[in-house]
N, C-alpha and C positions, 0 to 999 in steps of 0.2 A: 696581848702578852701580859702575864702577871708581873708583879713588881720584882725588881732585882735589888740586891743589897750589896754594897761594897764596904766591907768592914775588916778590921784586923782579924786574923784567923781565929784566935781564941775567943774573941767576943762573938764572932759569927756562929761558932759552934754552940755557944751558950744560948744565944738568942734563938737560933733555930730549934734548939731543944725546948725552949719555953713556948715558942709560938706553936709548935706542933703542926705546922702546915696550915695555920689559920690566917695567913696573909690574904688581904683582899686586893683586887685589881684597882689601878688608878681609875678615877671617876670617869675619865673620857676614853677608856679602853673600848674599842669596837666590840660588838657582840658577835663572836664567831658563829654562834648558832643561827644568827640572822642571815648568814651568807647565802643560803639557798633561796631567799626571797629578795636578795639585793638586785637592784636594777642593773642590767648589763649594758655597758656602753662600749662602742667600738673605739679602739685606740688607733693611733696613726695620724695621718694628715687629714682624715675626714673626706678624702676625695673618692674613695672606693664605692662601688655600687654593691648593695647587699641583697638584691632581689634573689629569691630562690633558696635562701638558707632555711633549713629545717631543723628544729630542736631535736637533740639526741639524748637518750637516757644515758646518764653518766654518774660516776662517783665524784666528778668535779662539780663545781657549783653551776656551771652553764657550759653547754657545747651546742653549737649550731653549725651545719655544714650543708653544702649543695648535695644533691642526690648523686650517689655513686662517684664520689670523689676519687679520681685515679691519679696517683702520683708515680706510677711505674715509669722508670727512665727519666723522671723529672729532675732538673737541677734547681735546688732551692737555696736562696741566699738568706742568711739570718742577719738582719740589721742590728746595729749596736743596741744592747738592752737599755731601755730608759728606766731610771730609778728615781722615784719621787718619794722623798722622806716624809714621814709623819711629823708634823710640827705641834709642839705643845702650846696650849693657850697660856698667856702670861700669868693668869691667876690660878692655874692648876697646881696642886700640891703633889709632889712625887716623893717616893721613899728616898732615904738617905743614899746618896751615891748614884741615883738613877738619872741618866740623860741619854739622849739618842746620839749615836755616832754615825759618821758617814764614811763610805769606802773611798780610798784614794785611787789614783789611776791604775796602780798595779793590782789592787784588789778587784777593781771593776773588770780588768782584763781577765783575771783568773776566773771570776764568776761568769763572764761571757763564755769562756771556754767550757766550763762545767755545763752551762745551759745548752750550748751547741752540741756537745758530746751526748748529753741525755736525749736531746731531740733526735739526733741521728741514729742512736742505738735503739731507743725504745719506741720510736714512731716512724721516722722517715725511711730508715733502712729496711724495716719490716714491710714497707709498701713499695720497695723497689726504686726509691729515689736516692739522691745523694746531695751532699752539701757542695756549694760553690762559693768561693770568696768574691766572685765577680758579679756584682748586681746587674751589670749591663747585659749579660748573656743568660741570666737566670730565667727559668720558666715561671718561678714563683718567688715571692719575697715574704718572709715571716717577720713581722714586727711584734716585739714583746715589750711589756712594761711591768715593772715591779712597783706597785703603788702602796702607799701607806706603810712604807718599810721602816721597821724598827730594828736597831742593832744595839743591844744593851751594854756592850763593852767594846773597847778597842781591840782590833785584831793584832795584838802583840801579846807576848807572854807576860802575865802579871806575876808579881812576886808572891811568895807564900804568905807574906804578912798583909797583903791587900788583895782580896779575891772578890769576885762577883758571883753571886748565886742567883740562878734564874730557872724558870720552868721550861724554857725553850731557847734555842740559840738565836732566833730571829722571828719576826712576824711580817707578813706582807700579803699582797694579792697579786698573783701573776696573771696577766691578761695577754692573749695572743690573737693576732689577726693575720691570716694568710691571704695574700693577693696574687692573682695571676698576672701575666705580663701585660694585660690590658687594663689593669687596675681594678678588676672585679674582685670582691671579697668572696672567697670560697669556703672559708672556715673561720670561726671565732670560738674562743674558749676563755674561761675565767675560773680561777680557783683561789680562794682565800684560806690561809692556813698559818699555823704556828710551826715553823720549821724546827724539826728535832724534838717534837713534844712527846714522842713515844718512848720515854725512858723513865726509869725510877732511880733515884740516887741511893746512897747507903741507907740501909734500914727501911727501904721503900718510900723514902721522902720524895716529894714531887719536885724538889729543888736539887740542882746540881751545880757544880762549879763551872762557870763559863771558861772555855779555852778555845783558842784559834783552831787547833786540830779538830775539835768537836764541831765547831761551826762549819768548816769546810766539808767534813765527812757527812754531816746532817744535810747540808745544802745539796750535796751530790745525790744523796739517797732520796731526798724529797723531790728533786727535779726529775729523777728517773721515775719515781712513782707517778708524778703528774703526767708525763708523756706516755707512760704505759697505760694509764687510765684513759688518756685521750685516744690512744690506739684502739682500745677495747670499745670505746664509745662509737667508733665508726665501723665496727665489724657487722 
C-alpha cells in the first residue's frame, strides 16, 4: 500500500497539488508484483493431508485443488477469519499520520459476513453447495486467513478538517484451505492485493479520501472478485 496522509483539508489539497502524485511507498512495503512467485503455505492447524492437489491456472496468485472437486449438495462451514496485521519495524519512517489500525469485534463480524456471502454467492452456490453454521455436521470446512493486513485509517467517519488520503482502502493476502470431513485438504488458494485500488480520485489523481463506506464497499467488491476468479479456476 502506498503512503497515506492525514492533514488539515486545506493543507492536504495544497500538498497534493505540489506532489502531483509523486509520493513513494514506505521502504518496507511488500512488492505486489512479486506475488505470483511467492511461496504458498497452507494455513490452518497443519494437520490436513494435501496429497493429490493439482495447480490450476488462475487470476489469483495460486490455486491448487484435487481432480474433479464436487461440492454438489455439500454443506460447508466457514471458520472464523484469521487476521494477522502487518507490523512496522521500530526504525521504519512513515509519512505523517500513517499507522496501522486494527478491526474491533464488530468490524470483524461484519467482515466475516462479507466473506461468507461472497464465498456462497460467487463460488459455493454455483457448485450446488450451501453454507452451514454447524461445523460438526459439515461435509467441508473452509479456513481463511487475511495476512499482512494494513488498514490506513480508523473505521469511523473523520471530520472534514482531518482527512486521510490513500491509494487503496486496505492491503492484505487472503489465503484459503478447504478440508473434507476426514481432514484432507481438497483446495488451497492465495491472493495478494490492494483492496479498492481500481479507482481514480478528482482530476485523475491516484489518491482518494479514505472513508468507512468506501472501505466496506471495496472489500465486498474485491471479495466477490476473488471467489469468482476461484470458481473460474476450477472449471
